[in-house]
C-alpha positions in Angstrom: 78.8 140.5 138.1 77.8 138.3 140.3 73.7 138.2 139.1 75.7 137.1 135.6 77.6 134.4 137.2 74.4 133.0 139.2 72.7 132.9 135.8 75.4 130.8 134.3 75.9 128.5 137.1 71.9 127.6 137.5 72.1 126.7 133.7 74.9 124.6 134.1 72.9 123.0 137.0 70.1 122.7 135.0 71.8 120.8 132.5 72.8 117.8 135.3 68.9 116.5 134.8 67.9 113.8 136.6 67.8 111.3 133.1 70.8 112.6 131.1 73.3 115.8 130.1 71.5 118.3 128.1 74.0 119.9 126.4 71.7 122.7 125.0 71.7 124.3 128.1 75.3 123.8 128.8 76.0 125.4 125.4 73.3 128.2 126.4 75.8 128.7 129.9 78.9 128.9 127.7 77.3 131.3 125.6 75.8 133.6 128.3 79.4 133.6 130.1 81.1 134.5 126.9 78.8 137.2 126.4 79.4 138.5 129.7 82.9 137.9 130.2 82.1 135.6 132.9 85.5 133.4 132.4 85.8 132.5 136.2 82.4 130.3 135.8 83.4 128.5 132.5 86.9 128.0 133.4 85.4 126.4 136.9 82.8 124.3 135.0 85.6 123.2 132.3 88.0 121.9 135.1 85.0 119.7 136.7 82.6 118.6 134.1 83.5 115.1 131.8 85.3 115.6 128.5 82.4 114.1 126.5 79.9 116.4 128.2 82.4 119.5 127.0 82.4 118.2 123.8 78.8 117.6 123.2 78.2 121.5 124.8 81.0 123.1 122.4 79.9 121.0 119.0 76.3 123.5 119.5 78.0 126.6 119.4 78.7 128.5 116.4 82.5 128.4 115.1 83.0 132.2 116.8 81.8 131.2 120.1 83.7 128.1 119.9 86.8 129.6 119.4 86.8 132.0 122.0 85.6 128.8 124.6 88.5 126.4 123.5 91.3 128.7 125.3 89.6 128.6 128.6 90.0 124.3 128.2 92.6 123.3 130.5 95.6 122.3 128.4 95.9 118.6 129.9 92.1 118.2 129.3 91.9 119.9 125.7 93.2 116.8 123.9 90.3 114.5 125.7 87.6 117.0 125.0 89.3 117.6 121.2 88.6 113.8 120.6 85.2 113.9 121.5 84.1 116.1 118.8 83.1 115.5 115.0 86.2 115.5 113.1 85.1 118.0 110.7 84.5 120.1 113.6 88.2 119.4 114.6 89.6 120.1 111.3 87.8 123.6 111.4 89.2 124.3 114.7 92.7 123.0 114.1 92.6 124.9 110.4 92.5 128.5 112.7 94.4 127.4 115.8 98.4 128.8 115.7 101.0 126.1 114.5 102.3 125.9 117.7 98.6 125.3 119.6 98.2 122.6 117.1 101.2 121.0 117.3 100.9 120.8 121.3 97.6 119.3 120.9 98.6 116.5 118.4 101.5 115.8 121.0 98.5 115.0 123.6 96.1 113.3 121.4 96.1 109.4 121.1 97.7 108.2 118.2 94.6 106.9 116.2 92.8 110.4 116.7 96.1 112.3 116.1 96.4 110.7 112.6 92.9 111.2 111.7 93.0 114.8 112.5 96.4 115.4 111.2 95.2 113.5 107.6 92.0 116.1 107.5 94.3 119.0 107.5 95.5 121.0 104.5 98.2 119.6 102.8 100.4 122.9 103.4 99.5 122.8 107.2 100.4 119.2 107.5 104.1 120.2 105.9 104.4 123.3 108.3 103.4 120.7 111.1 105.7 117.7 110.7 108.8 119.9 112.2 107.2 120.9 115.1 106.5 117.2 116.1 109.1 114.8 117.5 110.5 112.0 115.6 108.8 109.2 116.7 105.5 111.2 116.5 106.3 111.8 113.0 107.0 108.5 112.3 103.7 107.1 114.4 101.5 109.4 111.8 103.0 108.3 108.5 102.7 104.5 109.5 99.0 105.0 111.0 98.2 107.1 108.1 99.5 104.9 105.5 96.5 102.2 106.0 93.8 101.9 104.2 90.2 103.0 105.2 88.1 100.5 107.0 90.8 98.4 107.7 92.0 97.5 111.3 95.5 99.5 110.9 93.0 102.5 110.2 91.3 102.5 113.5 94.4 100.6 115.6 96.4 102.9 118.3 100.0 102.4 118.6 100.2 103.6 122.3 100.2 100.0 124.2 102.3 98.4 126.9 104.7 95.6 126.0 106.8 93.4 128.3 109.8 91.2 127.7 108.9 87.3 128.8 112.3 87.3 130.9 110.8 89.9 133.2 109.3 89.0 136.8 105.7 90.1 137.9 107.3 92.3 140.0 109.3 94.0 137.7 106.6 94.0 134.9 104.4 95.8 137.7 107.7 98.6 137.9 107.8 98.6 134.2 103.7 99.3 134.0 104.3 102.3 136.1 107.0 103.8 134.3 105.1 103.7 131.0 101.7 104.3 132.3 101.7 107.8 131.4 102.1 107.5 127.9 99.9 104.1 127.3 96.1 104.3 126.3 95.7 101.0 128.6 97.8 99.0 130.7 95.4 96.9 132.4 96.5 94.2 129.3 100.2 94.3 128.4 101.5 92.3 125.5 104.7 90.0 125.9 107.0 90.1 122.6 110.2 88.9 121.8 113.2 91.4 120.4 111.8 91.0 116.8 108.3 92.1 118.2 106.7 89.0 117.4 103.8 88.4 119.7 104.3 85.6 122.4 101.4 86.5 124.5 99.2 88.7 126.4 99.1 89.4 130.8 96.4 91.4 132.4 97.5 93.8 135.2 95.2 91.8 137.6 96.9 88.4 137.1 100.7 90.3 137.8 98.8 92.1 141.0 98.3 88.7 142.2 101.1 86.6 141.3 104.3 85.7 143.5 106.4 88.7 142.5 109.4 86.3 141.3 107.3 84.6 139.0 108.7 85.0 134.9 106.2 86.5 132.4 106.8 83.3 130.3 104.8 81.4 133.1 102.1 83.9 133.5 101.2 85.2 130.2 98.3 83.5 127.7 99.8 82.1 124.8 98.2 82.3 121.4 96.1 85.4 122.2 93.6 86.5 120.0 94.4 88.9 117.6 93.5 90.5 114.3 95.8 91.4 111.3 96.4 95.0 110.4 94.8 94.6 107.2 91.5 92.7 108.3 88.1 94.6 107.8 87.9 96.8 110.6 84.8 95.3 111.7 86.5 91.6 112.1 88.3 93.3 115.3 85.1 94.8 116.5 83.7 91.5 116.3 85.9 89.9 118.0 86.1 92.7 120.9 82.3 92.0 121.3 82.4 88.1 121.3 85.1 88.1 123.9 84.4 91.0 125.9 87.8 92.6 125.6 89.0 95.6 126.9 91.9 96.0 123.7 92.4 93.5 120.7 96.1 93.0 119.9 96.9 93.8 116.1 99.7 91.8 114.4 101.3 92.1 110.7 101.4 89.0 108.6 104.9 88.1 110.3 102.9 88.4 113.7 104.9 91.5 114.6 102.7 93.3 117.1 101.6 96.8 115.4 99.3 98.0 117.4 95.5 97.7 119.3 92.2 98.1 118.9 90.3 99.3 122.2 86.8 98.6 122.9 85.5 102.3 122.7 87.5 102.0 119.1 85.3 99.2 118.4 81.9 100.5 119.5 82.7 103.7 117.0 83.0 100.9 114.4 80.0 99.1 115.4 78.2 102.9 115.5 79.4 103.9 112.2 78.7 100.5 110.3 74.9 100.5 111.9 74.7 104.3 111.1 75.6 103.3 107.3 72.9 100.1 107.4 70.4 102.4 108.6 71.0 105.4 106.0 71.5 102.5 103.0 68.2 100.4 104.2 66.3 104.0 103.4 67.4 104.4 100.2 70.7 106.5 101.0 74.1 106.0 99.0 76.1 104.7 101.9 76.5 106.6 105.3 76.1 110.8 105.6 79.6 111.5 107.2 78.0 114.6 108.4 75.4 115.6 111.2 72.2 115.1 109.7 71.5 118.7 111.8 74.6 120.3 110.4 74.4 118.5 106.8 74.2 120.8 103.7 71.5 121.0 101.5 73.7 119.7 98.4 74.8 116.8 100.7 71.6 115.8 102.0 70.5 116.1 98.1 73.1 113.8 96.7 72.9 110.9 98.9 69.4 110.9 98.2 68.5 111.7 94.5 70.0 108.7 92.9 68.1 106.0 94.3 64.8 107.9 93.9 65.5 108.6 90.4 66.3 104.8 89.5 63.0 103.9 91.4 61.2 106.7 89.5 61.9 104.5 86.4 61.4 101.1 87.9 58.1 102.2 88.8 57.2 102.5 85.4 56.7 99.1 85.1 53.8 99.4 87.7 52.4 102.0 85.4 52.5 100.0 82.4 50.8 97.2 84.3 47.8 99.2 85.2 47.7 100.3 82.0 47.6 96.9 80.4 44.6 96.2 82.7 43.0 99.6 82.0 40.0 97.8 80.5 39.4 95.2 83.3 39.9 98.1 86.0 37.3 100.3 84.0 34.8 97.0 84.1 35.6 96.7 87.9 36.0 99.9 89.6 36.1 98.2 92.8 39.2 96.8 92.1 40.8 100.0 92.1 39.9 100.8 95.7 42.2 97.9 97.4 45.2 98.4 95.0 47.2 100.8 97.3 46.4 98.5 100.1 47.6 95.4 98.5 50.9 96.9 97.1 51.5 98.6 100.7 51.2 95.4 102.2 53.7 93.4 99.9 56.2 96.4 99.8 55.7 96.1 104.0 56.1 92.3 104.3 59.0 92.7 102.3 60.7 95.5 104.3 60.0 94.0 107.5 61.8 90.6 106.1 64.6 92.8 104.7 65.1 94.2 107.8 65.5 91.2 110.0 68.0 89.7 107.4 70.4 92.3 107.1 70.6 92.8 110.8 71.3 88.9 110.8 73.6 89.0 108.3 75.5 91.9 109.7 75.8 90.2 113.2 76.9 86.8 111.8 73.6 85.2 113.2 72.8 83.7 109.7 75.5 83.1 106.8 75.2 82.5 102.9 75.0 78.6 103.7 71.6 79.1 106.0 69.5 80.8 102.8 67.8 77.5 102.2 66.7 76.7 105.5 65.6 80.3 106.3 63.9 80.6 103.1 61.5 77.6 104.1 60.7 78.9 107.2 60.0 82.2 105.8 57.4 80.9 103.1 55.6 79.2 106.2 55.5 82.5 108.4 54.6 84.7 105.4 52.2 82.0 104.4 50.9 82.4 108.1 51.0 86.6 107.8 49.4 86.3 104.2 46.2 84.4 105.2 45.7 86.8 108.5 45.9 89.5 106.5 43.6 88.2 103.6 41.1 87.1 106.5 41.2 90.7 107.8 40.4 92.0 104.8 38.0 90.1 102.8 35.0 91.6 104.8 36.1 94.9 103.5 35.9 93.3 99.9 32.4 91.6 100.6 30.8 95.0 101.3 33.0 96.8 98.8 32.3 94.8 95.6 30.6 91.7 96.6 31.8 87.9 97.0 33.9 88.0 94.1 35.8 91.1 94.6 36.2 89.4 98.0 38.0 86.1 96.7 40.2 88.1 94.0 41.6 90.5 97.0 41.7 87.5 99.8 43.7 85.6 97.3 46.0 88.3 96.1 46.7 89.4 99.5 47.8 86.0 100.3 50.2 85.7 97.1 51.8 89.7 97.5 52.7 88.8 101.3 54.3 85.7 100.6 56.1 87.0 97.5 56.9 90.1 98.9 58.6 88.4 102.3 60.6 86.0 99.9 61.9 88.9 98.0 62.8 90.7 101.2 64.4 87.9 102.9 66.2 86.7 99.7 67.6 89.8 98.1 70.4 90.4 101.4 71.6 86.9 100.7 71.6 87.2 97.3 73.9 91.1 97.5 76.0 89.0 100.1 76.5 86.3 97.5 77.8 88.9 94.8 80.4 90.6 97.4 78.0 93.6 97.7 76.3 95.6 101.0 73.2 93.4 102.4 72.2 96.6 103.6 71.7 98.2 100.2 68.8 95.9 99.9 66.6 99.3 100.8 63.1 99.7 102.0 62.2 102.0 98.9 63.7 99.5 96.3 61.9 96.3 97.8 58.7 98.2 98.3 59.1 99.3 94.1 59.9 95.5 93.4 56.8 94.5 95.3 54.6 96.9 94.1 55.6 96.0 90.3 54.8 92.1 91.3 51.6 93.1 93.4 49.9 94.9 90.2 50.7 92.3 88.0 49.4 89.3 90.3 46.1 91.3 91.6 44.9 91.8 87.9 46.0 88.3 86.6 44.0 86.8 89.5 41.0 89.3 89.1 41.0 88.7 85.1 41.0 85.0 85.5 38.7 84.8 88.3 36.1 87.1 87.4 35.1 86.0 84.5 34.5 82.4 85.8 32.6 83.6 89.1 30.2 85.9 86.7 29.7 82.8 84.2 
């Protein structure tokens, strides 16, 4: 047994490298402990490891091993570990756990994570769980579960500290000490009246530094920055990032306090939105909710097939352009050599411009009214880029097809880069104008548009210029 303990302990030690925690090594160590019945080493690691690291390692285990490892986690730490697991994995585990264990887990979880997990459970299991929860917890779940996905209410936490305006600083500190075990944070406390209208916010630092007999009405910051419960969740995340808040108070339309959005919730929203934008920019239908590693073939197929089918039919126009100029390409075979290079350059330039604009629109750095000024600057930048690429490709055109072909290729390169850049820059603005997600201006879509424009432009220039130069 001593050798077994040493092996697993060594793996746990190696998991903490110089740069970052290695969840794969920790998962191997957990597996080894489970195989050899070394619960002592495993329990010792669970007690001293950070919850995020434990969840990282557990998420790499097969469901059977994960089910064996969970009971060894200290009950006080289990809700924190559970909260770091992907929601799909949480649902799978909760579905297999005894009802009493799930109820204990839900009681200890933060209110927003509790509502998310509860909503994903089968309806029959939810009906059996509700009687096992306290009245306050049942009402909290019903309230949070009632908010539409994507709104501030869907991500807010109801475990926040409130104080009455007539309290003194000393009384407020005592009240915060009393409620602290059940609150998400006490660094900010919210001053409310008897109808729960938000009057102001006071920080723990300010309370500690104030004279003990000073009233909160004098200490609080009135008219704090807030978010409405039915606002888009992005607005709350942007306000937290803009003002460096620990938490943002959430109010209803009557300005009654209903919850808070914490900085970690805002980070989750930002990560979710960035992932969704990347997936859309790559030509997928929104965000793939599962881990790419764990996503099924069917899920990956559904998210990618629609755009690809649509773009196949869009590329018919490229083929039609080639067929229309078939005689010209047959007469000047050298033109075909440069076709992939030219249309790829237009698509690449458009994708670059689109990526910059999508991100600028997402962060608020650029707004719809900025389109005209951005268009002028993009025209100048694209012109310089096109000129640079035209000069770079001209010697190849000269060597491959002579001065006439070189001139056609250079002019086309200049035009397709400018056109591709303007399309890539303008499409996100156009989508925003019609209330669509700018990230839908995906690279495959812009590349396809640039391909069609490039083929037509290339052969039109060649058909006009080559006969004149030959004559």
